C-alpha positions in Angstrom: -12.6 5.1 -27.3 -10.5 6.1 -24.9 -7.7 4.6 -26.2 -7.8 6.0 -29.0 -8.3 9.4 -27.4 -5.1 8.9 -25.0 -2.9 8.1 -28.3 -4.2 11.0 -30.4 -4.0 13.6 -27.4 -0.8 14.9 -26.9 -1.1 16.2 -23.3 -3.2 13.3 -22.3 -0.9 11.4 -23.4 2.5 12.8 -22.1 0.8 13.3 -18.5 -0.6 9.1 -18.7 2.8 8.4 -19.5 4.5 10.2 -16.9 2.2 9.3 -14.1 2.7 5.3 -15.1 6.3 5.9 -14.5 6.0 7.6 -11.3 3.0 5.3 -9.8 5.5 2.4 -10.7 8.4 3.5 -9.2 6.9 4.9 -6.0 5.0 1.9 -5.5 8.0 -0.6 -6.0 10.4 1.8 -3.7 7.7 2.2 -1.4 7.3 -1.4 -0.4 10.6 -1.2 1.6 9.1 1.9 3.6 6.1 0.5 3.9 7.4 -2.9 5.3 9.9 -1.0 7.4 7.0 0.9 9.1 8.2 3.8 8.3 5.6 5.1 6.3 5.9 8.7 7.4 9.5 9.0 6.4 7.9 9.4 2.3 5.8 11.9 4.2 8.4 14.3 5.8 10.4 14.1 2.8 7.9 15.1 0.2 6.9 18.2 2.2 10.4 18.8 2.9 11.3 19.4 -0.7 9.3 22.3 -0.7 12.2 24.6 0.3 14.5 23.1 -2.1 12.6 24.1 -4.5 11.9 27.3 -4.2 16.1 27.9 -2.8 16.8 26.8 -6.1 15.0 29.1 -8.1 16.2 31.9 -5.9 20.0 30.7 -6.0 20.0 29.5 -9.1 17.0 31.8 -11.4 15.8 29.6 -13.5 12.6 27.3 -13.6 14.0 24.2 -15.2 12.7 21.2 -14.1 15.9 19.6 -13.5 17.3 22.0 -11.2 14.0 22.5 -9.1 13.9 18.8 -8.5 17.7 18.7 -7.3 17.1 21.5 -5.0 14.0 19.5 -3.9 16.2 16.4 -3.5 18.8 18.5 -1.6 16.3 19.4 0.9 14.4 16.3 1.0 17.6 14.6 2.0 18.6 16.7 4.6 15.3 16.2 6.4 15.5 12.9 6.9 19.1 13.4 8.6 18.0 15.9 10.6 15.4 13.6 11.6 18.1 10.5 12.7 20.5 13.5 14.7 17.2 14.6 16.6 16.7 10.9 17.2 20.2 10.0 18.2 21.3 12.9 20.3 17.6 13.4 22.4 15.4 11.3 23.6 13.0 12.0 20.7 11.2 9.4 18.9 11.2 8.9 15.5 7.6 9.6 14.7 8.0 13.0 16.9 11.1 13.8 14.6 8.9 13.3 11.8 6.4 15.7 12.5 8.6 18.2 14.2 11.0 17.9 10.9 7.6 17.5 8.8 6.0 20.8 10.0 9.8 22.8 10.1 10.5 22.0 7.0 7.3 22.7 5.3 6.4 25.8 7.2 9.8 27.3 6.0 8.9 26.2 2.5 5.8 28.2 2.6 7.3 31.1 3.8 9.8 31.0 1.2 7.1 30.8 -1.4 5.0 33.7 -0.3 8.1 36.0 0.0 8.9 34.8 -3.8 5.5 35.3 -4.9 5.5 38.8 -3.3 8.6 40.0 -5.8 7.7 42.5 -8.2 8.7 40.5 -11.2 6.4 38.0 -12.4 9.3 35.2 -13.1 8.1 32.7 -9.8 4.9 32.6 -11.4 3.9 28.8 -11.1 6.6 27.5 -8.2 3.2 26.8 -6.6 2.4 24.0 -8.8 5.0 22.1 -6.6 2.3 22.5 -3.5 -0.3 20.6 -5.2 1.0 19.3 -8.3 -0.2 20.8 -11.7 0.4 18.0 -14.4 -0.8 19.7 -17.2 2.1 21.8 -17.1 4.2 18.3 -17.6 6.4 18.1 -20.7 8.0 15.1 -23.0 11.3 16.0 -21.0 10.0 15.9 -17.5 8.4 12.3 -18.5 11.9 11.5 -20.3 13.4 12.6 -17.0 11.4 11.1 -14.7 11.6 7.5 -16.8 15.6 7.5 -17.0 15.5 8.8 -12.8 13.3 6.3 -11.9 14.6 3.8 -13.9 18.2 4.1 -12.8 16.6 3.7 -9.1 15.5 0.6 -9.7 18.0 -0.7 -11.2 19.9 0.2 -8.0 17.1 -1.5 -5.9 17.5 -4.6 -8.4 22.0 -4.4 -7.4 21.2 -4.0 -3.5 18.2 -6.3 -3.5 19.9 -8.7 -1.1 21.1 -5.6 1.5 17.3 -4.4 1.0 15.8 -7.7 2.1 17.8 -7.8 5.1 17.4 -4.1 6.5 13.7 -5.0 5.5 13.2 -8.1 7.6 16.1 -8.4 9.9 18.8 -6.0 9.6 20.9 -6.9 12.8 21.3 -10.4 10.8 22.6 -8.7 8.0 25.0 -6.0 10.1 26.2 -9.9 11.6 26.9 -10.6 8.4 29.2 -8.0 8.0 27.1 -5.9 5.9 27.2 -2.3 6.0 23.3 -2.2 7.5 23.4 2.0 8.0 25.0 2.5 4.9 22.1 1.0 2.8 19.7 2.4 4.7 20.9 5.8 3.5 20.9 4.3 0.1 17.2 3.4 0.7 16.6 6.7 2.0 18.2 8.3 -1.0 15.9 6.3 -3.6 13.0 7.3 -1.5 14.2 11.1 -2.1 14.4 10.1 -5.9 11.3 9.0 -6.4 9.2 11.5 -4.1 11.3 14.7 -6.3 10.6 13.5 -9.9 6.6 13.3 -8.5 6.1 16.7 -7.3 5.4 18.8 -10.3 2.8 15.8 -11.0 1.0 15.5 -7.5 2.6 18.1 -5.6 4.5 18.0 -2.1 1.1 17.6 -0.1 0.0 14.5 -1.7 3.4 12.9 -2.8 3.5 10.8 0.1 0.1 8.8 -1.0 2.3 7.8 -3.9 4.7 5.7 -1.9 2.6 4.3 0.8 -1.0 3.4 -1.2 0.3 1.2 -4.4 2.7 -1.0 -1.2 -0.2 -1.1 1.3 -2.7 -2.3 -1.8 0.2 -4.7 -2.5 0.8 -6.1 1.0 -2.9 -7.2 1.1 -2.4 -9.9 -1.5 1.0 -11.5 -1.1 3.6 -12.3 1.5 6.7 -12.4 -0.2 9.3 -9.5 -1.3 9.2 -9.9 -4.9 5.6 -10.1 -5.8 4.9 -7.8 -3.5 7.2 -4.8 -5.0 6.0 -6.3 -8.4 2.8 -5.2 -7.2 3.1 -2.5 -5.8 4.8 -1.3 -8.8 1.2 -2.3 -11.0 -0.6 -0.7 -8.7 1.1 2.8 -8.8 1.0 2.7 -12.5 -2.7 1.6 -13.2 -3.2 4.0 -10.3 -1.5 6.7 -12.7 -2.6 5.7 -15.9 -6.2 5.5 -14.4 -6.0 9.1 -13.1 -4.7 10.3 -16.2 -7.7 9.1 -18.2 -10.6 10.2 -15.5 -9.2 13.8 -14.7 -9.0 14.6 -19.0 -12.6 13.4 -19.1 -14.1 15.3 -16.5 -13.5 19.3 -16.9 -11.5 20.8 -14.3 -11.1 17.8 -12.4 -7.1 17.7 -10.9 -4.9 14.8 -12.0 -2.9 14.7 -8.8 -5.5 14.2 -6.5 -7.5 12.2 -8.9 -4.5 9.6 -9.2 -4.5 9.8 -5.1 -8.0 8.8 -5.1 -7.9 6.1 -7.3 -4.8 4.7 -5.2 -7.2 5.1 -2.7 -9.7 3.4 -3.7 -7.4 0.6 -5.2 -6.1 0.0 -1.5 -9.5 0.4 -0.2 -10.7 -3.0 -2.5 -7.5 -4.5 -1.4 -8.2 -4.3 2.1 -11.6 -6.0 1.5 -11.6 -8.6 -1.3 -7.4 -9.4 -1.4 -6.5 -13.3 0.3 -5.7 -11.0 3.9 -8.5 -8.7 3.4 -11.1 -8.0 5.9 -13.8 -10.0 3.7 -11.9 -12.8 2.8 -10.4 -13.1 6.6 -14.1 -13.1 7.9 -15.3 -15.7 5.7 -12.7 -17.9 6.2 -13.1 -17.6 9.8 -17.1 -18.3 9.5 -16.0 -21.7 7.5 -13.5 -22.5 10.0 -16.4 -22.0 12.9 -19.0 -23.5 10.5 -16.8 -26.6 10.1 -15.5 -27.1 13.9 -19.5 -26.8 14.5 -19.9 -29.9 12.1 -16.9 -32.1 14.0 -18.6 -31.6 17.4 -22.7 -32.3 16.6 -20.7 -35.2 14.3 -18.6 -36.4 17.8 -21.9 -35.7 19.8 -24.1 -37.9 17.4 -21.2 -40.2 17.7 -22.1 -40.7 21.6 -25.8 -40.5 21.6 -25.6 -43.5 19.1 -23.0 -45.2 21.7 -25.6 -44.5 24.8 -27.5 -46.7 22.7 -26.2 -49.2 22.3 -24.3 -48.3 19.4 -27.2 -48.8 17.3 -28.6 -46.0 15.0 -30.6 -44.2 16.8 -32.6 -40.3 15.6 -32.4 -37.4 18.1 -33.7 -34.8 17.7 -31.9 -31.6 17.1 -33.0 -29.6 19.9 -31.3 -32.8 21.8 -28.0 -32.0 20.2 -28.2 -28.1 20.3 -28.3 -28.9 24.1 -24.9 -30.6 23.8 -23.5 -27.8 21.8 -25.1 -24.8 24.1 -26.1 -23.7 20.2 -28.8 -24.5 17.3 -27.4 -27.0 15.6 -30.0 -27.4 13.2 -27.4 -25.4 10.3 -24.2 -27.6 10.7 -26.8 -30.9 10.5 -28.1 -29.7 7.1 -24.5 -29.3 5.9 -23.6 -32.5 7.3 -26.3 -33.6 5.6 -25.6 -32.5 2.2 -22.1 -34.1 2.9 -23.8 -37.4 3.5 -22.6 -37.8 6.9 -26.4 -37.8 8.4 -29.9 -38.4 7.8 -33.0 -37.1 9.3 -35.9 -39.2 9.0 -40.0 -38.3 8.8 -40.2 -37.3 12.3 -37.2 -34.9 12.3 -34.9 -37.1 14.1 -30.9 -37.2 13.3 -28.7 -39.9 12.9 -25.2 -40.8 11.4 -24.9 -42.9 8.2 -22.0 -45.7 8.3 -19.8 -43.3 6.5 -20.1 -40.4 9.4 -20.4 -42.9 11.3 -16.4 -44.0 10.0 -16.0 -40.6 10.1 -16.6 -39.9 14.0 -14.9 -42.7 15.1 -11.8 -41.4 12.8 -12.1 -38.1 14.4 
């Protein structure tokens, strides 16, 4: 029913397609930011894009999304250059420089936006949608722009794949091979700027960084290889965009941008829990490993006790074995019994089976 509704509803179809394209591009490019531990770069760029949007409107006198995105790209890229300049010329660390640039650029953007909104003409109305996002205003041309620009960005990633891989994992080794890693870093920054500015109208400057970080963070829990991680991140971003767009259309007055971000966050939390590298899976593996170690220790103790009785099968209470292990050995004994390595007699004493005896000798 929802699928039919999606096909028939022009607005929902447009928003969903734009969200899918945005999520896929943001997720794929965000992979490199997450691997380089520069998630805050996306936050700085997205907040620094706001003054560019307002300045583009003031200077060009148009609200065409292409020109506003261009303005956002200029100030977003300028913000990253400012961060690099601060780190190189002062003793301020990268995280502090990102915080400074983020705050200053976003503050300037809010001041400019307030000033423009107080002007007597009404032509500036709607600029605030770039602050929190307003997916309902996304048109077919905007979706085409997102798809085309995003596809070009992904094509650049494909061309620079080897260089970006070295940048993410071992930039110094790449430089030793003669690659211009600084230029590659600038190219990656430019790609992140592109991914962010194409999503400002839909998600907004405040939340756009989440579309860069969240899909990649979720994908990191499912694989430890760059190629699959990039594909999974793109898939997570696309799924979050589609689900968020549909969910916001089903609930009255539910904003699309924040809903998409919440869906992406839910996927991240789920990945942290149930993915192969997730919390629950790691704990389950650790529990199984402890159980195996306990079983091995109990098997060895039974062999020692048997040798102490002249190497003949002789049963021992679980409490006796537990004293040797300084723990309750009952659980381990039950597991070994299921594997056919030990047996329990009518009096509750445990002894090795022939198979268990061979297993103990082998270990």
